[in-house]
C-alpha positions, 0 to 999 in steps of 0.5 A: 519494498515494491509489491507486484502490480496485481497485489493490493495492500490494505490501507488503514488510517495509520498507513495513509498517514505514513504514505502521505508523509513519504509522498510529501518528502519525495523530491522526485514529485512536483508540488502538484503531484504531492497534493494529488497523491495525498488527495488520492489516498483518501479515495482508497477503500481500506480493505481493497487498496483500490480507488477509481475516482474520475479526473474531474473529481480528483482535481476538484478535491485536490484544488487543481485543474483537471489537466494538472491532475492528469499530469500528476498521476504519471509522476506518482506511477513513475515514483512507484506509488501506484498503478493505473488500469484504464477502464474502458466502455464496452461499446466504441463510439464515433468521434470526428469520423473515427471509431474510438472507445471511451475511458469510463474511469481509471482504477488506481492500486497502491503498490508501494509498501513502506519498509518496516523498521529493521530488526534490532542487531544482536548486542555483542555484550549480551550472550545467550548463556547470560540470559535468564531462562523463562519460567516453565509455566510461561514457556508452556503458555507461550508454546500453547499460544504459538501452536494455537496461532499456527493452527488458525493460520494452517501451519504445522505446530512448532516442535516442543523443546526437549 
């Protein structure tokens, strides 16, 4: 159910809606974290599955304070929805007599995939021998389609049934 931290997921409109519903129903998250999580969804680039908005931008879009947005992100991380990578500036600066690096932005990656619907269980009342065989022309067409798909994916062709 969970992908690795370095694995990105493509997020399309339907996936965003499903994740948004899942976030809204998650009892572990506060109301603010749910709102920030749903707002963060719209910053994600579809093919990359990544976003890097500033806390200020995220807070403004979510309608919460910057401090509330900063508190909400660890809740989303703890719930397993995303990971955060801090993107530091190249040169340290001196603040209050101490040398420190500045955090330019945060990189967020969604890592939680929705579980797919389970495969339907075989019905005990229908036996394989009760099923009608495929017509030969349909079986041949399906075999050609499967082999062409396997060829495009770089997989070996399926063995032809005897």
